[in-house]
PLY file of the C-alpha trace (Angstrom):
ply
format ascii 1.0
element vertex 369
property float x
property float y
property float z
element edge 368
property int vertex1
property int vertex2
end_header
19.70 -13.93 1.95
22.29 -12.53 -0.45
22.82 -9.67 2.01
24.21 -12.13 4.57
26.19 -14.04 1.94
27.99 -10.92 0.74
28.46 -9.77 4.32
30.13 -13.10 5.14
32.34 -12.97 2.02
33.36 -9.42 2.86
34.13 -10.33 6.48
36.13 -13.48 5.73
37.83 -12.73 2.42
37.62 -8.92 2.26
37.59 -8.77 -1.57
37.87 -5.29 -3.11
34.57 -3.60 -3.92
32.36 -5.84 -1.77
31.85 -3.08 0.79
29.21 -1.67 -1.56
26.74 -4.39 -0.49
26.69 -2.88 2.98
25.24 0.37 1.66
21.49 0.69 2.12
21.05 2.78 -1.01
22.81 0.18 -3.17
20.78 -2.70 -1.76
17.58 -0.69 -2.23
18.49 -0.12 -5.88
19.11 -3.86 -6.31
15.74 -4.61 -4.67
13.98 -2.23 -7.08
15.68 -3.77 -10.11
14.94 -7.31 -8.89
11.28 -6.45 -8.23
10.94 -4.87 -11.67
12.54 -7.88 -13.37
10.38 -10.41 -11.52
7.09 -8.64 -12.23
7.99 -8.06 -15.89
9.14 -11.66 -16.34
6.34 -13.46 -14.51
3.58 -11.03 -15.51
2.85 -12.47 -18.96
3.13 -16.04 -17.68
0.63 -15.46 -14.87
-1.71 -13.51 -17.17
-1.64 -16.38 -19.66
-2.31 -18.93 -16.90
-5.26 -16.93 -15.51
-6.70 -16.59 -19.01
-6.35 -20.33 -19.56
-8.15 -21.05 -16.28
-10.75 -18.35 -17.10
-10.03 -16.54 -13.84
-11.35 -13.15 -14.85
-13.25 -10.15 -13.54
-17.01 -10.68 -13.33
-19.44 -8.21 -14.86
-20.49 -5.69 -12.19
-24.09 -4.59 -12.44
-23.48 -1.72 -9.98
-20.55 -0.29 -11.96
-20.47 2.05 -14.98
-21.72 0.49 -18.21
-18.40 1.34 -19.84
-16.82 -1.31 -17.61
-18.95 -4.15 -18.99
-16.33 -4.70 -21.69
-13.75 -5.41 -18.98
-15.56 -8.54 -17.84
-13.31 -11.55 -18.29
-10.05 -9.62 -17.89
-7.74 -11.66 -15.63
-7.75 -10.58 -12.01
-5.77 -11.61 -8.89
-2.81 -9.57 -10.19
-1.48 -9.54 -6.64
-0.01 -12.94 -7.56
2.43 -10.99 -9.73
2.95 -8.10 -7.35
3.39 -9.53 -3.87
5.99 -12.26 -4.63
7.88 -9.67 -6.71
8.06 -7.52 -3.57
8.80 -10.18 -0.98
11.55 -12.05 -2.90
13.79 -8.98 -3.42
13.40 -8.05 0.26
14.43 -11.56 1.29
17.42 -11.37 -1.06
18.71 -7.87 -0.34
17.24 -6.90 3.03
18.26 -7.56 6.61
15.50 -10.02 7.46
16.46 -10.00 11.15
15.41 -6.36 11.31
12.17 -6.00 13.32
10.76 -3.43 10.90
11.33 -5.72 7.92
9.74 -8.64 9.78
6.63 -6.62 10.62
6.14 -5.20 7.12
6.63 -8.61 5.48
4.28 -10.39 7.89
1.62 -7.69 7.51
1.79 -7.55 3.72
1.77 -11.35 3.37
-1.16 -11.75 5.76
-3.31 -9.19 3.96
-2.35 -10.71 0.61
-3.68 -14.04 1.91
-6.94 -12.39 3.04
-7.32 -10.73 -0.36
-6.49 -13.95 -2.19
-9.21 -15.79 -0.27
-11.69 -13.06 -1.19
-10.70 -13.22 -4.89
-10.75 -17.03 -4.89
-14.26 -17.18 -3.47
-15.50 -14.53 -5.96
-13.78 -15.60 -9.14
-13.18 -19.33 -8.78
-15.97 -20.44 -6.47
-18.37 -17.82 -7.94
-19.58 -16.52 -4.57
-21.22 -13.17 -5.50
-19.67 -11.20 -2.63
-16.53 -13.24 -2.08
-15.30 -13.31 1.51
-18.00 -12.07 3.90
-17.19 -8.49 4.95
-16.97 -9.26 8.66
-14.42 -12.02 8.03
-12.36 -9.67 5.87
-12.47 -7.09 8.65
-11.50 -9.79 11.13
-8.40 -10.57 9.08
-7.46 -6.88 9.02
-8.18 -6.57 12.74
-5.92 -9.51 13.58
-2.89 -8.16 11.73
-3.45 -4.68 13.14
-3.67 -6.14 16.64
-0.50 -8.16 16.06
1.59 -5.25 14.77
0.25 -2.81 17.36
0.95 -5.28 20.18
4.49 -6.03 19.01
5.34 -2.33 18.93
3.56 -1.60 22.22
5.12 -4.42 24.24
8.52 -4.93 22.57
11.50 -3.63 24.61
13.04 -2.35 21.36
10.35 0.34 21.17
10.48 1.30 24.83
9.98 5.03 25.34
8.80 5.66 21.76
6.21 2.92 21.19
3.10 5.07 21.51
4.52 8.33 20.17
3.57 9.76 16.79
4.59 12.85 14.85
2.01 15.60 14.44
2.38 17.15 10.97
2.97 20.92 10.67
3.39 21.29 14.48
6.90 22.05 15.71
8.54 20.33 18.71
5.49 18.23 19.54
4.94 14.47 19.37
1.62 13.08 20.51
1.56 10.16 22.94
-1.37 7.90 22.06
-0.84 5.88 25.25
-3.53 3.21 25.76
-5.23 4.20 22.50
-2.17 3.21 20.47
-3.17 -0.36 19.56
-6.76 0.60 18.55
-5.32 3.43 16.40
-2.94 1.00 14.68
-5.80 -1.42 13.98
-7.91 1.40 12.55
-5.11 2.75 10.33
-4.17 -0.61 8.82
-7.82 -1.54 8.24
-8.65 1.87 6.77
-5.70 2.08 4.38
-6.16 -1.51 3.27
-9.80 -0.84 2.38
-9.01 2.59 0.90
-6.65 1.18 -1.75
-9.19 -1.56 -2.40
-11.84 1.09 -3.12
-9.43 3.01 -5.35
-8.70 -0.04 -7.47
-11.48 0.67 -9.96
-9.71 2.08 -13.02
-6.78 0.76 -15.03
-3.56 1.84 -13.32
-5.28 4.05 -10.75
-4.43 2.19 -7.54
-0.94 0.91 -8.38
0.26 4.25 -9.78
-0.81 6.10 -6.65
0.69 3.43 -4.41
4.05 3.85 -6.20
3.93 7.63 -5.70
3.14 7.28 -1.99
5.87 4.66 -1.57
8.43 6.98 -3.14
7.70 9.44 -0.33
7.76 6.69 2.31
11.17 5.59 1.00
12.57 9.02 1.83
10.71 9.22 5.14
11.96 5.81 6.34
15.52 6.70 5.31
15.34 10.09 7.08
13.80 8.54 10.19
16.58 5.97 10.47
19.37 8.54 10.04
20.30 10.22 13.33
21.67 13.38 11.67
18.81 13.95 9.19
16.09 13.11 11.73
17.60 15.60 14.18
17.80 18.25 11.45
14.16 17.70 10.46
13.06 17.47 14.10
11.35 14.09 13.66
11.47 11.00 15.86
14.72 9.06 15.31
14.11 5.33 14.97
17.21 3.23 14.64
17.07 0.61 11.84
13.98 2.02 10.08
16.22 2.86 7.14
16.08 -0.82 6.22
12.47 -0.26 5.20
13.76 1.49 2.08
14.67 -1.96 0.75
10.99 -2.90 1.04
9.68 0.31 -0.49
12.21 0.08 -3.34
11.17 -3.50 -4.06
7.52 -2.41 -4.08
8.23 0.50 -6.43
10.13 -1.76 -8.85
7.48 -4.50 -8.74
4.74 -1.87 -9.04
6.26 -0.35 -12.16
6.48 -3.80 -13.73
2.85 -4.48 -12.85
1.77 -1.07 -14.15
3.16 -2.11 -17.55
0.34 -4.66 -17.78
-2.26 -2.84 -15.67
-2.38 0.55 -17.38
-5.19 1.30 -19.84
-6.30 -0.94 -21.42
-5.43 -3.32 -18.61
-4.31 -6.86 -19.36
-4.78 -7.80 -15.70
-6.43 -6.33 -12.62
-4.87 -6.17 -9.19
-7.77 -7.77 -7.36
-8.09 -7.87 -3.59
-4.98 -10.08 -3.55
-2.94 -7.00 -4.37
-5.03 -4.05 -3.22
-5.58 -5.18 0.37
-1.89 -6.04 0.73
-0.60 -2.78 -0.77
-3.06 -0.66 1.19
-2.07 -2.45 4.37
1.61 -1.95 3.51
1.09 1.83 3.30
-0.68 1.85 6.67
1.97 -0.35 8.31
4.78 1.80 6.90
3.20 4.95 8.38
2.79 3.18 11.72
6.42 1.99 11.75
7.90 5.41 10.93
5.49 7.22 13.28
3.71 9.22 10.57
0.15 8.00 11.16
-1.40 11.48 11.10
0.31 12.33 7.82
-1.75 9.69 6.00
-4.73 11.91 4.98
-2.31 14.17 3.11
0.27 11.64 1.94
-2.41 9.22 0.78
-4.86 11.96 -0.16
-6.20 10.18 -3.25
-7.08 7.09 -1.22
-8.54 9.29 1.51
-10.72 11.14 -1.03
-11.96 7.89 -2.58
-12.97 6.55 0.84
-14.62 9.77 1.97
-16.64 9.93 -1.27
-18.11 6.49 -0.51
-18.92 7.46 3.09
-20.58 10.73 2.00
-22.60 8.96 -0.70
-23.91 6.30 1.66
-24.69 8.63 4.55
-26.47 11.17 2.35
-28.47 8.44 0.62
-29.61 7.00 3.98
-30.38 10.45 5.35
-32.49 11.55 2.38
-34.27 8.21 2.23
-35.21 8.45 5.90
-36.32 12.09 5.60
-37.95 12.19 2.17
-38.72 8.53 1.50
-36.38 8.51 -1.48
-32.61 8.31 -1.37
-30.59 10.99 -3.16
-26.93 11.02 -4.14
-24.16 13.61 -3.95
-22.13 11.93 -6.71
-23.37 10.19 -9.83
-21.55 7.11 -8.53
-19.04 6.36 -5.78
-16.11 5.95 -5.37
-15.47 9.34 -6.91
-13.46 8.08 -9.90
-16.72 6.59 -11.24
-18.39 10.00 -10.86
-15.78 11.52 -13.18
-16.32 8.69 -15.65
-20.05 9.36 -15.74
-19.58 13.09 -16.40
-17.56 12.18 -19.47
-13.90 12.11 -18.47
-11.90 9.40 -20.29
-10.40 6.79 -17.99
-6.71 7.65 -18.70
-7.45 11.34 -18.02
-8.82 10.53 -14.55
-5.83 8.33 -13.75
-3.16 10.77 -14.91
-4.79 13.67 -13.07
-4.91 11.57 -9.90
-1.15 11.00 -10.31
-0.58 14.76 -10.59
-2.62 15.43 -7.44
-0.82 12.60 -5.62
2.59 14.08 -6.51
1.50 17.52 -5.23
0.30 15.93 -1.97
3.59 14.07 -1.58
5.51 17.33 -1.99
3.31 18.95 0.67
3.85 15.95 2.97
7.64 16.12 2.64
7.59 19.90 3.00
5.66 19.53 6.28
8.86 18.32 7.98
10.52 21.71 7.61
7.26 23.55 8.25
7.44 22.04 11.73
0 1
1 2
2 3
3 4
4 5
5 6
6 7
7 8
8 9
9 10
10 11
11 12
12 13
13 14
14 15
15 16
16 17
17 18
18 19
19 20
20 21
21 22
22 23
23 24
24 25
25 26
26 27
27 28
28 29
29 30
30 31
31 32
32 33
33 34
34 35
35 36
36 37
37 38
38 39
39 40
40 41
41 42
42 43
43 44
44 45
45 46
46 47
47 48
48 49
49 50
50 51
51 52
52 53
53 54
54 55
55 56
56 57
57 58
58 59
59 60
60 61
61 62
62 63
63 64
64 65
65 66
66 67
67 68
68 69
69 70
70 71
71 72
72 73
73 74
74 75
75 76
76 77
77 78
78 79
79 80
80 81
81 82
82 83
83 84
84 85
85 86
86 87
87 88
88 89
89 90
90 91
91 92
92 93
93 94
94 95
95 96
96 97
97 98
98 99
99 100
100 101
101 102
102 103
103 104
104 105
105 106
106 107
107 108
108 109
109 110
110 111
111 112
112 113
113 114
114 115
115 116
116 117
117 118
118 119
119 120
120 121
121 122
122 123
123 124
124 125
125 126
126 127
127 128
128 129
129 130
130 131
131 132
132 133
133 134
134 135
135 136
136 137
137 138
138 139
139 140
140 141
141 142
142 143
143 144
144 145
145 146
146 147
147 148
148 149
149 150
150 151
151 152
152 153
153 154
154 155
155 156
156 157
157 158
158 159
159 160
160 161
161 162
162 163
163 164
164 165
165 166
166 167
167 168
168 169
169 170
170 171
171 172
172 173
173 174
174 175
175 176
176 177
177 178
178 179
179 180
180 181
181 182
182 183
183 184
184 185
185 186
186 187
187 188
188 189
189 190
190 191
191 192
192 193
193 194
194 195
195 196
196 197
197 198
198 199
199 200
200 201
201 202
202 203
203 204
204 205
205 206
206 207
207 208
208 209
209 210
210 211
211 212
212 213
213 214
214 215
215 216
216 217
217 218
218 219
219 220
220 221
221 222
222 223
223 224
224 225
225 226
226 227
227 228
228 229
229 230
230 231
231 232
232 233
233 234
234 235
235 236
236 237
237 238
238 239
239 240
240 241
241 242
242 243
243 244
244 245
245 246
246 247
247 248
248 249
249 250
250 251
251 252
252 253
253 254
254 255
255 256
256 257
257 258
258 259
259 260
260 261
261 262
262 263
263 264
264 265
265 266
266 267
267 268
268 269
269 270
270 271
271 272
272 273
273 274
274 275
275 276
276 277
277 278
278 279
279 280
280 281
281 282
282 283
283 284
284 285
285 286
286 287
287 288
288 289
289 290
290 291
291 292
292 293
293 294
294 295
295 296
296 297
297 298
298 299
299 300
300 301
301 302
302 303
303 304
304 305
305 306
306 307
307 308
308 309
309 310
310 311
311 312
312 313
313 314
314 315
315 316
316 317
317 318
318 319
319 320
320 321
321 322
322 323
323 324
324 325
325 326
326 327
327 328
328 329
329 330
330 331
331 332
332 333
333 334
334 335
335 336
336 337
337 338
338 339
339 340
340 341
341 342
342 343
343 344
344 345
345 346
346 347
347 348
348 349
349 350
350 351
351 352
352 353
353 354
354 355
355 356
356 357
357 358
358 359
359 360
360 361
361 362
362 363
363 364
364 365
365 366
366 367
367 368
């Protein structure tokens, strides 16, 4: 909203110095600062309210015993995160921009799905929260919506179904009629992947921030005709505006990490993890970097694959030998490292290091093409 106010003031009165509000980098910096301030300011208030209402994490019998002491810690931390992302974007972003509309709608929708899941688990005391098929339905609907808008909108004509193939020069894959199903799969997969990763203090949010730093650069490069031509990637006019969103998320995420790092004062909950995971997937869809996700979001990919391997191997060995066996001591894989004796902060920091290396590889892939 302030973006339009300052634009109007600059147009009508032309005061000295107001041109700066037209610059994307400046508005992105303001969004990051605003997001950081909001999450730092409202964090303690929301934590105190959740404690008062006894809205805390339930004891998980299927988790490591070391986590029993975390029972009762306030959850639904997405109530801090998501408003601290959306408000700065509304203030400093161009909310008429189609990319901003899609990312805000997608993030808000998945936040609502996650909130319903948390509410049913923590407040209504339903053991499993929102039934899995209804959660998947919510993810399917938003994936269908975003995929359909891109596929049928005249603004995306000629580029709607294209996607960049990492490490391959002068080649963009046309997904054609498979485009919408691919979008649905990506948004559902990334949303659930971050949800699976959210098992240690600071693990999910720290990795989300690292991935979003890369997506900030990618969205800016993609929306710049000169840089996109130099890097030989698809040029998408107006995608640069997405850096306002990613900056707001990074700022809000850093503020949340202040309270979420070990020992956590609040957990993200599905309210935050489903929304942030979906945001990563939607961002990759919007900037045409869907196939870069396994590298860019390698930590989330590894966490998901560890669960799939564990379940498939257990079912296979149970069917063949009558007794299920496991590849890992516990899945997702961060619990495996806990059970072999790694301290929680050590696992988290090492995941950050790996995530940074993967981000560097992802960015380097543009010139490798």
